[in-house]
N, CA, C and O atoms as CSV, one atom per row, in Angstrom:
chain,resi,resn,atom,element,x,y,z
A,1,MET,N,N,-18.766,265.731,-32.047
A,1,MET,CA,C,-20.032,265.147,-32.474
A,1,MET,C,C,-21.181,265.988,-31.928
A,1,MET,O,O,-21.128,266.449,-30.788
A,2,PHE,N,N,-22.190,266.181,-32.714
A,2,PHE,CA,C,-23.368,266.957,-32.341
A,2,PHE,C,C,-24.251,266.132,-31.411
A,2,PHE,O,O,-24.724,265.056,-31.777
A,3,ARG,N,N,-24.466,266.658,-30.191
A,3,ARG,CA,C,-25.362,265.983,-29.241
A,3,ARG,C,C,-26.636,266.805,-29.129
A,3,ARG,O,O,-26.600,267.985,-28.783
A,4,PHE,N,N,-27.741,266.178,-29.420
A,4,PHE,CA,C,-29.037,266.841,-29.321
A,4,PHE,C,C,-29.558,266.617,-27.907
A,4,PHE,O,O,-29.975,265.511,-27.562
A,5,SER,N,N,-29.533,267.673,-27.086
A,5,SER,CA,C,-29.922,267.545,-25.690
A,5,SER,C,C,-31.346,268.059,-25.480
A,5,SER,O,O,-31.946,268.669,-26.365
A,6,LYS,N,N,-31.860,267.797,-24.291
A,6,LYS,CA,C,-33.199,268.287,-23.937
A,6,LYS,C,C,-33.225,269.815,-23.898
A,6,LYS,O,O,-34.259,270.426,-24.169
A,7,ASP,N,N,-32.084,270.437,-23.560
A,7,ASP,CA,C,-32.016,271.903,-23.562
A,7,ASP,C,C,-32.238,272.458,-24.962
A,7,ASP,O,O,-32.946,273.449,-25.142
A,8,ILE,N,N,-31.631,271.814,-25.947
A,8,ILE,CA,C,-31.808,272.256,-27.331
A,8,ILE,C,C,-33.254,272.023,-27.763
A,8,ILE,O,O,-33.861,272.878,-28.408
A,9,ALA,N,N,-33.798,270.867,-27.405
A,9,ALA,CA,C,-35.191,270.556,-27.747
A,9,ALA,C,C,-36.133,271.594,-27.131
A,9,ALA,O,O,-37.061,272.067,-27.788
A,10,HIS,N,N,-35.889,271.941,-25.878
A,10,HIS,CA,C,-36.712,272.943,-25.189
A,10,HIS,C,C,-36.599,274.298,-25.896
A,10,HIS,O,O,-37.592,275.005,-26.065
A,11,TRP,N,N,-35.380,274.648,-26.303
A,11,TRP,CA,C,-35.167,275.920,-26.997
A,11,TRP,C,C,-35.925,275.944,-28.328
A,11,TRP,O,O,-36.487,276.975,-28.698
A,12,LEU,N,N,-35.947,274.811,-29.051
A,12,LEU,CA,C,-36.703,274.741,-30.305
A,12,LEU,C,C,-38.181,275.012,-30.058
A,12,LEU,O,O,-38.831,275.735,-30.813
A,13,ARG,N,N,-38.693,274.424,-28.999
A,13,ARG,CA,C,-40.114,274.649,-28.680
A,13,ARG,C,C,-40.378,276.128,-28.373
A,13,ARG,O,O,-41.381,276.693,-28.808
A,14,GLN,N,N,-39.469,276.737,-27.622
A,14,GLN,CA,C,-39.627,278.155,-27.288
A,14,GLN,C,C,-39.650,279.030,-28.537
A,14,GLN,O,O,-40.474,279.939,-28.638
A,15,ILE,N,N,-38.762,278.771,-29.481
A,15,ILE,CA,C,-38.741,279.624,-30.674
A,15,ILE,C,C,-39.990,279.409,-31.529
A,15,ILE,O,O,-40.467,280.337,-32.181
A,16,ARG,N,N,-40.520,278.172,-31.524
A,16,ARG,CA,C,-41.777,277.931,-32.254
A,16,ARG,C,C,-42.912,278.694,-31.600
A,16,ARG,O,O,-43.716,279.330,-32.282
A,17,GLU,N,N,-42.979,278.630,-30.273
A,17,GLU,CA,C,-44.041,279.343,-29.558
A,17,GLU,C,C,-43.897,280.857,-29.710
A,17,GLU,O,O,-44.896,281.568,-29.824
A,18,ASN,N,N,-42.657,281.350,-29.713
A,18,ASN,CA,C,-42.435,282.786,-29.924
A,18,ASN,C,C,-42.879,283.221,-31.320
A,18,ASN,O,O,-43.310,284.357,-31.515
A,19,ALA,N,N,-42.770,282.313,-32.284
A,19,ALA,CA,C,-43.216,282.597,-33.648
A,19,ALA,C,C,-44.726,282.429,-33.781
A,19,ALA,O,O,-45.290,282.672,-34.847
A,20,GLN,N,N,-45.381,282.013,-32.694
A,20,GLN,CA,C,-46.826,281.793,-32.637
A,20,GLN,C,C,-47.293,280.805,-33.711
A,20,GLN,O,O,-48.269,281.039,-34.423
A,21,LEU,N,N,-46.558,279.698,-33.796
A,21,LEU,CA,C,-46.899,278.634,-34.736
A,21,LEU,C,C,-47.244,277.371,-33.965
A,21,LEU,O,O,-46.699,277.114,-32.892
A,22,THR,N,N,-48.151,276.590,-34.521
A,22,THR,CA,C,-48.465,275.291,-33.927
A,22,THR,C,C,-47.490,274.257,-34.470
A,22,THR,O,O,-46.779,274.500,-35.445
A,23,GLN,N,N,-47.470,273.105,-33.821
A,23,GLN,CA,C,-46.618,272.020,-34.307
A,23,GLN,C,C,-47.046,271.590,-35.709
A,23,GLN,O,O,-46.203,271.282,-36.552
A,24,ALA,N,N,-48.350,271.570,-35.955
A,24,ALA,CA,C,-48.863,271.181,-37.270
A,24,ALA,C,C,-48.421,272.176,-38.342
A,24,ALA,O,O,-48.080,271.780,-39.456
A,25,GLU,N,N,-48.427,273.458,-38.009
A,25,GLU,CA,C,-47.995,274.475,-38.982
A,25,GLU,C,C,-46.511,274.316,-39.322
A,25,GLU,O,O,-46.114,274.433,-40.482
A,26,VAL,N,N,-45.703,274.049,-38.302
A,26,VAL,CA,C,-44.267,273.856,-38.540
A,26,VAL,C,C,-44.055,272.605,-39.388
A,26,VAL,O,O,-43.262,272.619,-40.329
A,27,ALA,N,N,-44.757,271.528,-39.057
A,27,ALA,CA,C,-44.631,270.284,-39.823
A,27,ALA,C,C,-45.024,270.509,-41.276
A,27,ALA,O,O,-44.364,270.014,-42.189
A,28,SER,N,N,-46.092,271.250,-41.485
A,28,SER,CA,C,-46.548,271.547,-42.840
A,28,SER,C,C,-45.510,272.365,-43.602
A,28,SER,O,O,-45.237,272.098,-44.773
A,29,ARG,N,N,-44.936,273.360,-42.936
A,29,ARG,CA,C,-43.903,274.184,-43.573
A,29,ARG,C,C,-42.646,273.375,-43.894
A,29,ARG,O,O,-41.919,273.687,-44.837
A,30,MET,N,N,-42.401,272.335,-43.102
A,30,MET,CA,C,-41.243,271.472,-43.342
A,30,MET,C,C,-41.526,270.427,-44.421
A,30,MET,O,O,-40.616,269.730,-44.869
A,31,GLY,N,N,-42.788,270.320,-44.836
A,31,GLY,CA,C,-43.140,269.361,-45.880
A,31,GLY,C,C,-43.598,268.022,-45.349
A,31,GLY,O,O,-43.767,267.080,-46.124
A,32,ASN,N,N,-43.806,267.910,-44.039
A,32,ASN,CA,C,-44.306,266.661,-43.447
A,32,ASN,C,C,-45.800,266.564,-43.710
A,32,ASN,O,O,-46.533,267.525,-43.479
A,33,LYS,N,N,-46.251,265.430,-44.182
A,33,LYS,CA,C,-47.660,265.236,-44.528
A,33,LYS,C,C,-48.238,264.090,-43.702
A,33,LYS,O,O,-47.496,263.306,-43.111
A,34,GLY,N,N,-49.547,264.001,-43.666
A,34,GLY,CA,C,-50.218,262.898,-42.992
A,34,GLY,C,C,-50.810,263.314,-41.663
A,34,GLY,O,O,-50.617,264.439,-41.200
A,35,LYS,N,N,-51.546,262.373,-41.048
A,35,LYS,CA,C,-52.234,262.649,-39.789
A,35,LYS,C,C,-51.270,262.917,-38.644
A,35,LYS,O,O,-51.560,263.729,-37.766
A,36,SER,N,N,-50.151,262.256,-38.645
A,36,SER,CA,C,-49.215,262.386,-37.521
A,36,SER,C,C,-48.100,263.389,-37.811
A,36,SER,O,O,-47.021,263.306,-37.224
A,37,LYS,N,N,-48.358,264.338,-38.715
A,37,LYS,CA,C,-47.303,265.266,-39.112
A,37,LYS,C,C,-46.780,266.093,-37.944
A,37,LYS,O,O,-45.592,266.411,-37.893
A,38,HIS,N,N,-47.658,266.445,-37.005
A,38,HIS,CA,C,-47.195,267.259,-35.875
A,38,HIS,C,C,-46.603,266.415,-34.749
A,38,HIS,O,O,-45.926,266.955,-33.875
A,39,SER,N,N,-46.844,265.096,-34.750
A,39,SER,CA,C,-46.277,264.268,-33.672
A,39,SER,C,C,-44.754,264.199,-33.786
A,39,SER,O,O,-44.067,264.106,-32.770
A,40,PHE,N,N,-44.218,264.244,-35.007
A,40,PHE,CA,C,-42.766,264.267,-35.192
A,40,PHE,C,C,-42.186,265.526,-34.561
A,40,PHE,O,O,-41.159,265.469,-33.884
A,41,ILE,N,N,-42.841,266.658,-34.780
A,41,ILE,CA,C,-42.381,267.927,-34.207
A,41,ILE,C,C,-42.470,267.863,-32.690
A,41,ILE,O,O,-41.565,268.334,-32.002
A,42,GLY,N,N,-43.536,267.292,-32.159
A,42,GLY,CA,C,-43.696,267.142,-30.711
A,42,GLY,C,C,-42.587,266.288,-30.114
A,42,GLY,O,O,-42.028,266.632,-29.072
A,43,ARG,N,N,-42.268,265.180,-30.766
A,43,ARG,CA,C,-41.191,264.303,-30.282
A,43,ARG,C,C,-39.839,265.007,-30.364
A,43,ARG,O,O,-38.990,264.845,-29.488
A,44,LEU,N,N,-39.650,265.788,-31.426
A,44,LEU,CA,C,-38.407,266.545,-31.581
A,44,LEU,C,C,-38.266,267.562,-30.452
A,44,LEU,O,O,-37.193,267.693,-29.864
A,45,GLU,N,N,-39.344,268.279,-30.150
A,45,GLU,CA,C,-39.320,269.321,-29.110
A,45,GLU,C,C,-39.223,268.757,-27.695
A,45,GLU,O,O,-38.839,269.477,-26.773
A,46,LYS,N,N,-39.558,267.507,-27.510
A,46,LYS,CA,C,-39.413,266.863,-26.197
A,46,LYS,C,C,-38.061,266.184,-26.040
A,46,LYS,O,O,-37.728,265.695,-24.961
A,47,GLY,N,N,-37.287,266.154,-27.111
A,47,GLY,CA,C,-35.984,265.502,-27.062
A,47,GLY,C,C,-36.067,263.999,-27.195
A,47,GLY,O,O,-35.110,263.295,-26.874
A,48,GLU,N,N,-37.203,263.493,-27.666
A,48,GLU,CA,C,-37.388,262.048,-27.805
A,48,GLU,C,C,-36.675,261.492,-29.039
A,48,GLU,O,O,-36.405,260.294,-29.116
A,49,ILE,N,N,-36.379,262.348,-29.986
A,49,ILE,CA,C,-35.598,261.932,-31.154
A,49,ILE,C,C,-34.156,262.219,-30.785
A,49,ILE,O,O,-33.737,263.376,-30.755
A,50,LYS,N,N,-33.405,261.181,-30.506
A,50,LYS,CA,C,-32.064,261.322,-29.918
A,50,LYS,C,C,-31.034,261.893,-30.881
A,50,LYS,O,O,-30.186,262.688,-30.475
A,51,HIS,N,N,-31.093,261.502,-32.146
A,51,HIS,CA,C,-30.081,261.935,-33.106
A,51,HIS,C,C,-30.745,262.454,-34.384
A,51,HIS,O,O,-30.654,261.813,-35.430
A,52,PRO,N,N,-31.411,263.605,-34.307
A,52,PRO,CA,C,-32.022,264.122,-35.535
A,52,PRO,C,C,-30.938,264.575,-36.513
A,52,PRO,O,O,-29.866,265.030,-36.113
A,53,ALA,N,N,-31.240,264.439,-37.780
A,53,ALA,CA,C,-30.289,264.888,-38.798
A,53,ALA,C,C,-30.170,266.410,-38.710
A,53,ALA,O,O,-31.141,267.105,-38.413
A,54,LEU,N,N,-28.983,266.906,-38.971
A,54,LEU,CA,C,-28.768,268.350,-38.938
A,54,LEU,C,C,-29.684,269.039,-39.942
A,54,LEU,O,O,-30.154,270.150,-39.698
A,55,GLU,N,N,-29.934,268.389,-41.059
A,55,GLU,CA,C,-30.843,268.940,-42.073
A,55,GLU,C,C,-32.247,269.124,-41.491
A,55,GLU,O,O,-32.925,270.099,-41.815
A,56,THR,N,N,-32.683,268.210,-40.648
A,56,THR,CA,C,-33.995,268.321,-40.005
A,56,THR,C,C,-34.048,269.566,-39.120
A,56,THR,O,O,-35.024,270.316,-39.148
A,57,ILE,N,N,-32.993,269.776,-38.339
A,57,ILE,CA,C,-32.929,270.960,-37.463
A,57,ILE,C,C,-32.956,272.234,-38.305
A,57,ILE,O,O,-33.674,273.183,-37.988
A,58,LEU,N,N,-32.172,272.244,-39.373
A,58,LEU,CA,C,-32.108,273.435,-40.225
A,58,LEU,C,C,-33.441,273.694,-40.917
A,58,LEU,O,O,-33.841,274.848,-41.069
A,59,ASN,N,N,-34.140,272.632,-41.341
A,59,ASN,CA,C,-35.479,272.791,-41.925
A,59,ASN,C,C,-36.457,273.336,-40.894
A,59,ASN,O,O,-37.297,274.181,-41.204
A,60,TYR,N,N,-36.339,272.843,-39.668
A,60,TYR,CA,C,-37.190,273.331,-38.574
A,60,TYR,C,C,-36.966,274.837,-38.375
A,60,TYR,O,O,-37.918,275.609,-38.267
A,61,LEU,N,N,-35.691,275.234,-38.328
A,61,LEU,CA,C,-35.370,276.649,-38.136
A,61,LEU,C,C,-35.922,277.506,-39.266
A,61,LEU,O,O,-36.449,278.592,-39.026
A,62,ASP,N,N,-35.803,277.020,-40.496
A,62,ASP,CA,C,-36.387,277.744,-41.640
A,62,ASP,C,C,-37.899,277.876,-41.476
A,62,ASP,O,O,-38.473,278.927,-41.762
A,63,ALA,N,N,-38.535,276.806,-41.014
A,63,ALA,CA,C,-39.991,276.792,-40.868
A,63,ALA,C,C,-40.476,277.800,-39.827
A,63,ALA,O,O,-41.554,278.376,-39.979
A,64,VAL,N,N,-39.695,278.015,-38.780
A,64,VAL,CA,C,-40.112,278.962,-37.738
A,64,VAL,C,C,-39.522,280.350,-37.949
A,64,VAL,O,O,-39.825,281.278,-37.198
A,65,GLY,N,N,-38.676,280.494,-38.974
A,65,GLY,CA,C,-38.141,281.807,-39.306
A,65,GLY,C,C,-36.972,282.255,-38.448
A,65,GLY,O,O,-36.800,283.450,-38.209
A,66,VAL,N,N,-36.168,281.311,-37.982
A,66,VAL,CA,C,-34.993,281.632,-37.169
A,66,VAL,C,C,-33.747,281.307,-37.985
A,66,VAL,O,O,-33.677,280.270,-38.644
A,67,SER,N,N,-32.765,282.205,-37.932
A,67,SER,CA,C,-31.554,281.989,-38.714
A,67,SER,C,C,-30.705,280.878,-38.116
A,67,SER,O,O,-30.770,280.593,-36.920
A,68,TRP,N,N,-29.930,280.275,-38.955
A,68,TRP,CA,C,-29.016,279.222,-38.523
A,68,TRP,C,C,-27.962,279.799,-37.599
A,68,TRP,O,O,-27.510,279.126,-36.672
A,69,ILE,N,N,-27.571,281.031,-37.840
A,69,ILE,CA,C,-26.560,281.683,-36.998
A,69,ILE,C,C,-27.065,281.781,-35.562
A,69,ILE,O,O,-26.319,281.524,-34.617
A,70,THR,N,N,-28.321,282.150,-35.403
A,70,THR,CA,C,-28.913,282.232,-34.065
A,70,THR,C,C,-28.860,280.875,-33.375
A,70,THR,O,O,-28.522,280.783,-32.195
A,71,PHE,N,N,-29.196,279.818,-34.120
A,71,PHE,CA,C,-29.179,278.469,-33.561
A,71,PHE,C,C,-27.777,278.075,-33.108
A,71,PHE,O,O,-27.594,277.596,-31.989
A,72,PHE,N,N,-26.788,278.279,-33.981
A,72,PHE,CA,C,-25.431,277.862,-33.635
A,72,PHE,C,C,-24.845,278.716,-32.514
A,72,PHE,O,O,-24.027,278.230,-31.733
A,73,THR,N,N,-25.250,279.970,-32.427
A,73,THR,CA,C,-24.826,280.815,-31.309
A,73,THR,C,C,-25.405,280.273,-30.005
A,73,THR,O,O,-24.698,280.158,-29.004
A,74,GLU,N,N,-26.682,279.944,-30.024
A,74,GLU,CA,C,-27.333,279.375,-28.837
A,74,GLU,C,C,-26.720,278.025,-28.486
A,74,GLU,O,O,-26.521,277.721,-27.310
A,75,LEU,N,N,-26.424,277.227,-29.485
A,75,LEU,CA,C,-25.792,275.925,-29.261
A,75,LEU,C,C,-24.434,276.103,-28.594
A,75,LEU,O,O,-24.082,275.352,-27.685
A,76,SER,N,N,-23.684,277.081,-29.039
A,76,SER,CA,C,-22.377,277.366,-28.448
A,76,SER,C,C,-22.514,277.778,-26.985
A,76,SER,O,O,-21.726,277.349,-26.143
A,77,ILE,N,N,-23.505,278.601,-26.682
A,77,ILE,CA,C,-23.746,279.030,-25.306
A,77,ILE,C,C,-24.120,277.827,-24.432
A,77,ILE,O,O,-23.616,277.683,-23.318
A,78,LEU,N,N,-25.000,276.971,-24.942
A,78,LEU,CA,C,-25.407,275.777,-24.183
A,78,LEU,C,C,-24.215,274.865,-23.917
A,78,LEU,O,O,-24.083,274.330,-22.816
A,79,ARG,N,N,-23.346,274.681,-24.907
A,79,ARG,CA,C,-22.165,273.830,-24.718
A,79,ARG,C,C,-21.232,274.410,-23.673
A,79,ARG,O,O,-20.662,273.676,-22.866
A,80,SER,N,N,-21.075,275.730,-23.685
A,80,SER,CA,C,-20.216,276.382,-22.689
A,80,SER,C,C,-20.771,276.172,-21.289
A,80,SER,O,O,-20.022,275.886,-20.355
A,81,LYS,N,N,-22.089,276.315,-21.145
A,81,LYS,CA,C,-22.715,276.111,-19.833
A,81,LYS,C,C,-22.543,274.677,-19.366
A,81,LYS,O,O,-22.251,274.429,-18.196
A,82,GLN,N,N,-22.727,273.725,-20.292
A,82,GLN,CA,C,-22.574,272.314,-19.933
A,82,GLN,C,C,-21.141,272.014,-19.524
A,82,GLN,O,O,-20.906,271.316,-18.538
A,83,SER,N,N,-20.181,272.543,-20.282
A,83,SER,CA,C,-18.772,272.310,-19.958
A,83,SER,C,C,-18.437,272.902,-18.600
A,83,SER,O,O,-17.744,272.274,-17.799
A,84,HIS,N,N,-18.925,274.107,-18.337
A,84,HIS,CA,C,-18.674,274.762,-17.056
A,84,HIS,C,C,-19.269,273.935,-15.912
A,84,HIS,O,O,-18.623,273.729,-14.884
A,85,ALA,N,N,-20.492,273.471,-16.099
A,85,ALA,CA,C,-21.148,272.672,-15.056
A,85,ALA,C,C,-20.391,271.371,-14.803
A,85,ALA,O,O,-20.251,270.947,-13.655
A,86,GLU,N,N,-19.901,270.732,-15.875
A,86,GLU,CA,C,-19.144,269.488,-15.715
A,86,GLU,C,C,-17.840,269.735,-14.969
A,86,GLU,O,O,-17.465,268.954,-14.094
A,87,ILE,N,N,-17.157,270.807,-15.308
A,87,ILE,CA,C,-15.897,271.137,-14.638
A,87,ILE,C,C,-16.149,271.426,-13.166
A,87,ILE,O,O,-15.438,270.917,-12.300
A,88,MET,N,N,-17.153,272.235,-12.883
A,88,MET,CA,C,-17.445,272.616,-11.499
A,88,MET,C,C,-17.885,271.416,-10.663
A,88,MET,O,O,-17.615,271.368,-9.463
A,89,SER,N,N,-18.559,270.448,-11.282
A,89,SER,CA,C,-18.999,269.277,-10.525
A,89,SER,C,C,-17.820,268.390,-10.125
A,89,SER,O,O,-17.921,267.614,-9.175
A,90,GLU,N,N,-16.709,268.502,-10.844
A,90,GLU,CA,C,-15.532,267.688,-10.537
A,90,GLU,C,C,-14.613,268.338,-9.504
A,90,GLU,O,O,-13.732,267.677,-8.953
A,91,ILE,N,N,-14.811,269.616,-9.241
A,91,ILE,CA,C,-13.955,270.320,-8.289
A,91,ILE,C,C,-14.441,270.024,-6.879
A,91,ILE,O,O,-15.613,270.219,-6.556
A,92,LYS,N,N,-13.528,269.553,-6.051
A,92,LYS,CA,C,-13.865,269.260,-4.656
A,92,LYS,C,C,-13.037,270.184,-3.778
A,92,LYS,O,O,-11.808,270.114,-3.762
A,93,LEU,N,N,-13.718,271.038,-3.061
A,93,LEU,CA,C,-13.038,271.978,-2.182
A,93,LEU,C,C,-13.175,271.526,-0.734
A,93,LEU,O,O,-14.190,270.938,-0.361
A,94,PRO,N,N,-12.173,271.792,0.073
A,94,PRO,CA,C,-12.295,271.477,1.498
A,94,PRO,C,C,-13.416,272.313,2.114
A,94,PRO,O,O,-13.703,273.417,1.651
A,95,SER,N,N,-14.026,271.795,3.127
A,95,SER,CA,C,-15.143,272.502,3.752
A,95,SER,C,C,-14.672,273.380,4.903
A,95,SER,O,O,-15.347,273.488,5.927
A,96,ASP,N,N,-13.539,273.989,4.735
A,96,ASP,CA,C,-12.962,274.879,5.744
A,96,ASP,C,C,-13.673,276.234,5.682
A,96,ASP,O,O,-13.780,276.827,4.609
A,97,ALA,N,N,-14.152,276.718,6.808
A,97,ALA,CA,C,-14.878,277.991,6.856
A,97,ALA,C,C,-13.994,279.153,6.427
A,97,ALA,O,O,-14.459,280.067,5.746
A,98,LYS,N,N,-12.723,279.126,6.820
A,98,LYS,CA,C,-11.808,280.210,6.451
A,98,LYS,C,C,-11.568,280.229,4.950
A,98,LYS,O,O,-11.512,281.291,4.329
A,99,LEU,N,N,-11.424,279.027,4.369
A,99,LEU,CA,C,-11.238,278.946,2.931
A,99,LEU,C,C,-12.477,279.473,2.208
A,99,LEU,O,O,-12.366,280.191,1.215
A,100,GLN,N,N,-13.645,279.115,2.708
A,100,GLN,CA,C,-14.885,279.586,2.093
A,100,GLN,C,C,-14.971,281.102,2.164
A,100,GLN,O,O,-15.419,281.747,1.216
A,101,LYS,N,N,-14.545,281.669,3.282
A,101,LYS,CA,C,-14.553,283.126,3.437
A,101,LYS,C,C,-13.627,283.771,2.401
A,101,LYS,O,O,-13.975,284.790,1.805
A,102,LYS,N,N,-12.449,283.180,2.190
A,102,LYS,CA,C,-11.511,283.704,1.201
A,102,LYS,C,C,-12.076,283.579,-0.217
A,102,LYS,O,O,-11.922,284.487,-1.034
A,103,LEU,N,N,-12.728,282.453,-0.499
A,103,LEU,CA,C,-13.329,282.273,-1.818
A,103,LEU,C,C,-14.438,283.292,-2.063
A,103,LEU,O,O,-14.552,283.856,-3.152
A,104,ASP,N,N,-15.249,283.518,-1.037
A,104,ASP,CA,C,-16.317,284.519,-1.147
A,104,ASP,C,C,-15.735,285.902,-1.390
A,104,ASP,O,O,-16.233,286.660,-2.223
A,105,ARG,N,N,-14.675,286.225,-0.654
A,105,ARG,CA,C,-14.014,287.520,-0.814
A,105,ARG,C,C,-13.452,287.679,-2.225
A,105,ARG,O,O,-13.646,288.713,-2.864
A,106,ASP,N,N,-12.758,286.657,-2.702
A,106,ASP,CA,C,-12.156,286.732,-4.033
A,106,ASP,C,C,-13.217,286.810,-5.126
A,106,ASP,O,O,-13.040,287.507,-6.125
A,107,THR,N,N,-14.313,286.094,-4.932
A,107,THR,CA,C,-15.414,286.153,-5.895
A,107,THR,C,C,-15.995,287.558,-5.949
A,107,THR,O,O,-16.261,288.092,-7.026
A,108,LEU,N,N,-16.188,288.144,-4.783
A,108,LEU,CA,C,-16.727,289.506,-4.721
A,108,LEU,C,C,-15.774,290.497,-5.387
A,108,LEU,O,O,-16.212,291.379,-6.125
A,109,LEU,N,N,-14.485,290.356,-5.132
A,109,LEU,CA,C,-13.500,291.232,-5.771
A,109,LEU,C,C,-13.547,291.080,-7.290
A,109,LEU,O,O,-13.485,292.066,-8.025
A,110,TYR,N,N,-13.656,289.841,-7.748
A,110,TYR,CA,C,-13.701,289.587,-9.188
A,110,TYR,C,C,-14.959,290.181,-9.807
A,110,TYR,O,O,-14.893,290.835,-10.847
A,111,GLU,N,N,-16.107,289.952,-9.167
A,111,GLU,CA,C,-17.378,290.427,-9.721
A,111,GLU,C,C,-17.464,291.950,-9.726
A,111,GLU,O,O,-18.073,292.530,-10.625
A,112,THR,N,N,-16.873,292.590,-8.753
A,112,THR,CA,C,-16.922,294.052,-8.689
A,112,THR,C,C,-15.756,294.688,-9.434
A,112,THR,O,O,-15.673,295.912,-9.540
A,113,LYS,N,N,-14.844,293.844,-9.957
A,113,LYS,CA,C,-13.671,294.297,-10.716
A,113,LYS,C,C,-12.780,295.224,-9.897
A,113,LYS,O,O,-12.171,296.153,-10.428
A,114,ILE,N,N,-12.716,294.954,-8.596
A,114,ILE,CA,C,-11.834,295.715,-7.711
A,114,ILE,C,C,-10.490,294.997,-7.667
A,114,ILE,O,O,-10.427,293.796,-7.405
A,115,LYS,N,N,-9.424,295.733,-7.923
A,115,LYS,CA,C,-8.086,295.148,-7.857
A,115,LYS,C,C,-7.563,295.294,-6.437
A,115,LYS,O,O,-7.485,296.406,-5.915
A,116,PRO,N,N,-7.206,294.187,-5.810
A,116,PRO,CA,C,-6.640,294.281,-4.466
A,116,PRO,C,C,-5.220,294.838,-4.542
A,116,PRO,O,O,-4.569,294.727,-5.580
A,117,PRO,N,N,-4.736,295.434,-3.458
A,117,PRO,CA,C,-3.353,295.904,-3.449
A,117,PRO,C,C,-2.397,294.740,-3.693
A,117,PRO,O,O,-2.758,293.585,-3.463
A,118,GLN,N,N,-1.186,295.031,-4.155
A,118,GLN,CA,C,-0.226,293.980,-4.508
A,118,GLN,C,C,0.038,293.013,-3.364
A,118,GLN,O,O,0.127,291.807,-3.593
A,119,ASN,N,N,0.164,293.504,-2.160
A,119,ASN,CA,C,0.498,292.628,-1.037
A,119,ASN,C,C,-0.741,292.161,-0.266
A,119,ASN,O,O,-0.627,291.663,0.854
A,120,PHE,N,N,-1.916,292.322,-0.865
A,120,PHE,CA,C,-3.187,291.993,-0.212
A,120,PHE,C,C,-3.219,290.536,0.262
A,120,PHE,O,O,-3.514,290.265,1.426
A,121,TYR,N,N,-2.918,289.606,-0.639
A,121,TYR,CA,C,-2.996,288.187,-0.294
A,121,TYR,C,C,-1.904,287.801,0.707
A,121,TYR,O,O,-2.137,286.974,1.588
A,122,THR,N,N,-0.743,288.381,0.580
A,122,THR,CA,C,0.352,288.094,1.514
A,122,THR,C,C,-0.029,288.529,2.915
A,122,THR,O,O,0.197,287.797,3.879
A,123,LYS,N,N,-0.611,289.727,3.036
A,123,LYS,CA,C,-1.019,290.229,4.351
A,123,LYS,C,C,-2.076,289.316,4.965
A,123,LYS,O,O,-1.975,288.934,6.131
A,124,VAL,N,N,-3.079,288.973,4.181
A,124,VAL,CA,C,-4.170,288.137,4.694
A,124,VAL,C,C,-3.625,286.782,5.120
A,124,VAL,O,O,-3.930,286.307,6.214
A,125,ASP,N,N,-2.823,286.157,4.268
A,125,ASP,CA,C,-2.284,284.839,4.584
A,125,ASP,C,C,-1.356,284.891,5.793
A,125,ASP,O,O,-1.395,283.999,6.640
A,126,SER,N,N,-0.530,285.920,5.882
A,126,SER,CA,C,0.382,286.027,7.023
A,126,SER,C,C,-0.393,286.287,8.311
A,126,SER,O,O,0.025,285.832,9.376
A,127,GLU,N,N,-1.491,286.995,8.241
A,127,GLU,CA,C,-2.324,287.232,9.426
A,127,GLU,C,C,-2.876,285.915,9.946
A,127,GLU,O,O,-2.898,285.679,11.154
A,128,ILE,N,N,-3.322,285.058,9.035
A,128,ILE,CA,C,-3.872,283.759,9.433
A,128,ILE,C,C,-2.779,282.916,10.067
A,128,ILE,O,O,-3.016,282.272,11.089
A,129,VAL,N,N,-1.584,282.907,9.483
A,129,VAL,CA,C,-0.473,282.140,10.018
A,129,VAL,C,C,-0.100,282.667,11.412
A,129,VAL,O,O,0.102,281.884,12.341
A,130,ASN,N,N,-0.012,283.980,11.550
A,130,ASN,CA,C,0.336,284.580,12.836
A,130,ASN,C,C,-0.685,284.231,13.918
A,130,ASN,O,O,-0.305,283.970,15.060
A,131,LYS,N,N,-1.961,284.223,13.577
A,131,LYS,CA,C,-3.000,283.885,14.549
A,131,LYS,C,C,-2.870,282.433,14.991
A,131,LYS,O,O,-3.095,282.109,16.157
A,132,ARG,N,N,-2.505,281.560,14.053
A,132,ARG,CA,C,-2.367,280.140,14.412
A,132,ARG,C,C,-1.123,279.901,15.272
A,132,ARG,O,O,-1.094,278.979,16.087
A,133,LEU,N,N,-0.103,280.734,15.085
A,133,LEU,CA,C,1.121,280.567,15.849
A,133,LEU,C,C,0.965,281.057,17.298
A,133,LEU,O,O,1.663,280.591,18.198
A,134,ILE,N,N,0.066,281.977,17.500
A,134,ILE,CA,C,-0.102,282.566,18.850
A,134,ILE,C,C,-0.869,281.644,19.758
A,134,ILE,O,O,-1.102,281.975,20.921
């Protein structure tokens, strides 16, 4: 199901501002008439319209000159970020300083794309065990 979030609403406002259009101009291009024509666009950009029709979003994109592909690509990126944040919020790690040091080390290795030697983890783990035994 399509969820219209505040992040998407904020992104819509950014693309309108990048196109150097006012809310009234976008409303006019979308065919909205009347005194409050730009208030609908304002509510949409603030995320106050919880379930806008997909056709409304697509008309908005046409009005500001942004392709639908760009929108769906951005939507996909936002969903990935949200999913990642939800997963990470559910992970509970022990507050062990040694574990944190290992996580930091592994993160650094991953980010720098350095491959550790085959027995790297065995050596490190056995060193910790040996120190505890002494």
